[in-house]
C-alpha positions as CSV (number, residue, x, y, z in Angstrom):
1,M,212.6,143.6,134.5
2,K,209.1,145.0,135.3
3,Q,207.8,143.5,132.0
4,F,209.3,140.1,132.9
5,I,207.6,140.2,136.4
6,L,204.2,141.1,134.9
7,L,204.6,138.3,132.3
8,F,205.6,135.8,135.0
9,S,202.6,136.9,137.2
10,F,200.2,136.4,134.3
11,I,201.6,132.9,133.6
12,C,201.2,132.0,137.3
13,I,197.6,133.2,137.4
14,A,196.7,131.4,134.1
15,T,198.4,128.2,135.4
16,S,196.6,128.5,138.7
17,T,193.2,129.0,137.0
18,Y,193.8,126.1,134.6
19,A,194.9,123.8,137.5
20,Q,191.5,124.3,139.1
21,Y,190.0,122.2,136.3
22,K,190.3,118.5,136.3
23,P,189.9,116.0,133.4
24,D,186.2,115.0,133.0
25,F,184.9,111.5,132.3
26,L,183.5,112.8,129.0
27,G,187.1,112.8,127.8
28,D,188.8,114.6,124.9
29,E,188.2,118.3,125.3
30,Y,186.2,118.3,128.5
31,M,187.2,119.3,132.0
32,H,185.3,120.3,135.1
33,R,185.8,122.5,138.1
34,T,184.1,122.2,141.5
35,F,183.0,125.2,143.6
36,N,182.3,125.1,147.3
37,M,179.1,127.0,147.9
38,P,177.7,128.3,151.2
39,N,176.1,125.6,153.4
40,D,172.4,125.1,153.1
41,Y,169.8,123.3,155.3
42,E,171.5,120.0,154.7
43,G,175.1,121.2,155.2
44,A,177.9,121.4,152.7
45,V,177.0,122.3,149.1
46,V,179.0,122.3,145.8
47,S,178.3,123.1,142.2
48,T,180.3,121.9,139.2
49,L,181.2,123.7,136.0
50,I,182.0,121.6,133.0
51,R,184.0,123.2,130.1
52,R,184.9,122.1,126.6
53,T,188.4,123.5,125.9
54,P,187.7,127.1,124.8
55,N,189.0,128.7,121.6
56,P,190.7,131.8,123.0
57,K,189.8,133.7,119.8
58,I,186.1,133.3,120.5
59,K,184.5,135.5,123.0
60,K,180.9,134.1,123.0
61,A,179.8,131.0,124.8
62,I,176.8,128.8,125.7
63,L,176.1,127.8,129.3
64,Y,173.8,124.7,129.5
65,I,171.6,124.1,132.6
66,H,170.2,120.6,132.9
67,G,166.7,119.4,134.2
68,Y,165.4,117.3,137.0
69,N,167.0,113.9,137.6
70,D,169.7,114.9,135.2
71,Y,173.2,116.1,134.7
72,F,175.4,117.1,131.8
73,F,176.4,114.2,129.6
74,Q,175.2,115.3,126.2
75,K,178.7,115.7,124.7
76,Q,177.3,116.1,121.2
77,L,175.7,119.4,122.3
78,G,179.0,120.8,123.4
79,D,180.7,119.6,120.3
80,S,178.0,121.1,118.1
81,A,178.4,124.5,119.9
82,A,182.1,124.5,119.1
83,V,181.4,123.7,115.4
84,H,179.0,126.7,115.3
85,G,181.5,129.1,116.8
86,Y,180.7,129.0,120.5
87,N,182.7,128.1,123.5
88,F,180.7,125.7,125.6
89,Y,180.1,125.3,129.3
90,A,177.6,123.4,131.4
91,V,176.7,123.4,135.1
92,D,175.8,120.4,137.3
93,L,173.7,122.2,139.9
94,R,173.9,121.5,143.6
95,K,172.8,117.9,144.5
96,Y,172.9,116.8,140.8
97,G,175.4,114.7,138.9
98,R,179.0,115.7,139.7
99,S,177.8,117.9,142.5
100,I,176.0,115.2,144.6
101,L,177.5,114.8,148.1
102,A,177.0,111.8,150.3
103,H,174.9,113.5,153.0
104,Q,172.4,115.1,150.6
105,D,168.9,114.2,149.6
106,T,169.5,114.1,145.8
107,F,167.7,116.9,143.9
108,A,166.3,118.4,147.1
109,V,165.3,122.1,146.8
110,H,163.0,124.3,148.8
111,N,163.1,127.4,146.5
112,L,164.4,127.6,142.9
113,N,166.4,130.7,144.0
114,E,168.8,128.3,145.6
115,Y,170.2,127.5,142.1
116,F,170.8,131.2,141.3
117,A,174.2,131.2,143.2
118,D,175.4,128.2,141.1
119,I,174.5,130.0,137.8
120,D,176.1,133.2,139.1
121,T,179.3,131.3,139.9
122,A,179.3,129.7,136.4
123,L,178.8,133.0,134.6
124,H,181.3,134.8,136.8
125,T,183.9,132.2,135.9
126,M,183.1,132.3,132.2
127,I,183.4,136.1,132.1
128,Q,186.7,135.8,134.0
129,E,187.9,133.4,131.2
130,G,187.1,136.0,128.5
131,Q,183.5,135.2,127.5
132,Q,181.8,138.4,126.6
133,E,178.5,137.3,125.1
134,I,176.6,134.4,126.7
135,V,173.7,132.3,125.6
136,L,171.8,130.5,128.4
137,M,170.5,127.1,127.2
138,A,168.3,125.0,129.6
139,H,166.2,121.9,129.6
140,S,163.0,121.0,131.5
141,T,163.3,122.2,135.2
142,G,166.4,124.1,134.2
143,G,164.1,125.8,131.6
144,L,161.9,127.0,134.4
145,T,164.7,128.1,136.7
146,T,166.7,129.9,134.0
147,P,164.1,132.6,132.9
148,L,163.4,133.3,136.6
149,Y,167.2,133.7,137.1
150,V,167.5,136.1,134.2
151,T,165.0,138.5,135.8
152,Q,167.4,139.4,138.6
153,S,170.8,138.4,137.3
154,K,173.7,140.8,137.9
155,Y,175.1,139.5,134.6
156,K,172.0,140.4,132.6
157,T,174.0,142.6,130.2
158,K,176.2,139.6,129.3
159,I,173.2,137.3,128.6
160,K,172.3,137.8,124.9
161,A,169.8,135.0,124.3
162,L,167.9,132.2,126.0
163,V,167.3,128.8,124.4
164,L,164.8,126.5,126.2
165,N,164.5,122.8,125.5
166,S,161.1,121.4,126.7
167,P,160.9,123.8,129.7
168,F,158.9,122.8,132.7
169,F,156.4,125.7,132.6
170,D,153.4,123.7,134.1
171,M,152.6,120.5,135.9
172,N,151.5,117.7,133.5
173,M,148.5,116.6,135.5
174,S,144.7,116.7,135.4
175,K,143.1,120.1,136.1
176,W,141.8,119.1,139.5
177,M,145.2,117.9,140.5
178,E,146.9,121.1,139.2
179,N,144.2,123.5,140.7
180,L,143.5,121.8,144.0
181,V,146.0,119.1,145.0
182,I,149.3,120.8,143.9
183,P,148.5,124.1,145.7
184,V,147.7,122.3,148.9
185,V,150.9,120.2,148.7
186,S,152.9,123.3,147.9
187,L,151.5,125.1,150.9
188,V,152.3,122.1,153.2
189,G,155.8,122.0,151.6
190,S,156.5,125.6,152.5
191,Y,156.3,124.6,156.1
192,F,157.2,120.8,156.1
193,P,159.5,120.3,153.1
194,D,160.6,116.8,153.8
195,I,157.3,115.0,153.4
196,V,157.5,112.3,150.6
197,V,154.5,112.8,148.3
198,E,155.6,110.4,145.5
199,G,157.7,107.3,145.5
200,R,160.0,105.5,143.0
201,A,158.8,103.8,139.8
202,L,160.3,102.6,136.6
203,S,160.3,105.5,134.1
204,M,159.2,104.8,130.5
205,Y,161.2,107.9,129.7
206,A,164.3,106.2,131.0
207,E,163.4,103.2,128.8
208,S,163.2,105.5,125.8
209,L,166.7,106.7,126.4
210,L,168.9,103.8,127.6
211,T,170.5,101.3,125.2
212,Q,169.6,98.5,127.6
213,F,166.0,99.2,126.9
214,H,164.8,100.9,123.7
215,G,167.1,104.0,123.4
216,E,170.5,104.8,122.1
217,W,172.2,106.5,125.1
218,N,174.4,105.4,128.0
219,Y,174.7,107.5,131.2
220,N,175.4,107.2,134.9
221,T,172.2,105.8,136.3
222,D,173.3,106.7,139.9
223,W,173.0,110.3,138.8
224,K,170.1,110.1,136.3
225,L,167.9,107.5,138.0
226,T,166.1,104.9,136.1
227,Y,163.6,104.4,138.9
228,G,163.3,108.0,139.8
229,H,163.7,109.5,143.3
230,P,161.1,110.1,146.1
231,I,159.6,113.6,145.5
232,R,159.1,115.7,148.6
233,S,156.7,118.4,149.3
234,G,159.4,121.1,149.4
235,W,160.3,120.3,145.8
236,I,156.7,120.6,144.8
237,H,156.5,124.0,146.6
238,A,159.6,125.2,144.8
239,I,158.3,124.2,141.4
240,H,154.8,125.5,141.9
241,A,156.0,128.9,143.2
242,G,158.3,129.2,140.2
243,Q,155.6,128.2,137.7
244,Q,153.2,130.7,139.2
245,T,155.7,133.6,138.9
246,L,156.5,132.6,135.3
247,Q,152.9,132.2,134.2
248,E,152.2,135.8,135.4
249,G,154.7,137.0,132.8
250,L,158.4,137.9,133.0
251,A,158.9,140.6,130.3
252,L,162.4,139.5,129.5
253,D,164.2,141.8,127.1
254,L,166.2,139.4,125.0
255,P,165.7,136.9,122.2
256,I,164.1,133.6,123.4
257,L,163.7,130.3,121.7
258,V,161.2,127.9,123.2
259,M,161.3,124.4,121.7
260,S,159.1,121.3,122.4
261,S,158.1,118.1,120.7
262,D,155.1,118.3,118.4
263,K,153.0,116.0,120.7
264,S,152.8,114.5,124.1
265,L,151.8,111.0,125.3
266,K,150.9,109.8,128.7
267,D,153.4,107.4,130.5
268,N,151.0,104.6,131.6
269,G,153.8,102.4,132.9
270,E,153.7,100.1,129.9
271,W,156.1,100.4,127.0
272,N,154.8,101.8,123.7
273,N,157.1,102.4,120.7
274,A,155.4,105.8,120.2
275,F,157.3,106.9,123.3
276,L,160.3,107.3,121.0
277,T,158.6,110.1,119.1
278,A,156.8,112.2,121.7
279,D,157.2,114.0,125.0
280,I,156.0,111.6,127.7
281,V,157.1,113.9,130.6
282,L,155.4,117.3,129.9
283,D,152.4,118.6,128.0
284,V,153.8,120.4,124.9
285,A,150.6,122.6,124.8
286,D,151.6,124.1,128.1
287,I,155.1,124.7,126.9
288,Q,153.9,126.5,123.9
289,K,151.2,128.4,125.8
290,Y,153.4,129.8,128.6
291,G,156.3,130.4,126.3
292,E,154.4,133.5,125.2
293,T,154.6,134.9,128.7
294,L,158.4,135.2,128.8
295,G,158.9,138.4,126.8
296,N,158.3,140.3,123.5
297,D,160.9,138.4,121.4
298,V,159.9,134.8,121.7
299,T,160.3,132.2,118.9
300,R,158.3,129.0,119.5
301,I,159.1,125.9,117.6
302,K,157.8,122.3,117.6
303,I,160.2,119.5,116.7
304,T,158.4,116.7,114.8
305,D,158.8,113.4,116.6
306,G,161.0,114.9,119.3
307,I,161.2,113.4,122.8
308,H,161.3,115.3,126.1
309,D,165.0,116.1,125.9
310,L,165.1,117.1,122.3
311,V,168.9,116.7,121.9
312,L,168.4,113.0,122.9
313,S,165.7,112.4,120.3
314,P,166.1,109.9,117.5
315,L,168.5,111.1,114.8
316,K,166.1,113.0,112.5
317,A,164.5,115.0,115.3
318,R,167.8,115.5,117.0
319,N,169.3,116.9,113.8
320,E,166.3,119.2,113.4
321,T,166.8,120.4,117.0
322,Y,170.3,121.4,116.3
323,K,169.4,123.1,113.1
324,V,166.7,125.2,114.8
325,I,169.0,126.2,117.7
326,F,171.8,127.4,115.6
327,Q,169.6,129.1,112.9
328,F,167.9,130.9,115.7
329,L,171.3,132.1,117.2
330,S,172.6,133.1,113.8
331,T,169.6,135.5,113.3
332,K,169.7,136.8,116.8
333,R,172.4,138.0,119.1
334,P,175.2,137.2,119.6
């Protein structure tokens, strides 16, 4: 009788846990789960964990963390992880994608530490679901936030490798802008975070991605905005402070892969077919330079003709990106 009660209790717990996930618009194997987080300066906050149906025999997983003006929609990434023997999860951070609430200023953040609770929650859930070894994979602003998170994570022993896709290690501006204007705006933003410092404009990067322009992808343009979103001084402060900390060195004790395109081009507001084979958001020289500051086991790779989000690059560069990622993980832990 006691064994029956224990079995019944386990089934109830498992059913309850599974019921917290809902079918995701990505379809097939994908579901998502929403978490209510403590209120912040704008009020209610949620984060969302997306999961590809895990293989219960596999105890290692990838957690993907998106960049600015972004959310998880790169289904091929999750499918590729499964093919290579990893369970796959992704998080839509607060005020992004599936986690946007009506009262929020989309993408607003005053300190990158605000995202740490979302990553903690995702990792806690993954560990509860049996994942014992975890790879953190992050893109752009997520690639800035994630190394900072690892320095203080209570789940550090579970995190076995870090994979960074075009991480936002430095502003892509002129030296006088980076050395004079950005520090001033950052200082102002620490006291007055709601000042708009940059408006909305059509992004050539969006044109390089969307099928309606020159790309091969479709996504929710209410969540990944074609015309961008007004940037506020508080966001500049959060990014600037995070970049300063990272550039001073983090001494992370785990294998790290830093990937970028092999070249950058400036977005001058007019379409150029070369934008399909270059990073037009960040300076790849900065990515490679500051990648060295992360720790003692850093592998830096340039993907020929890759774009800013390397997994959204044209096919040849995209295939090379996946090859590099999973070769790296096969030679490192886990």
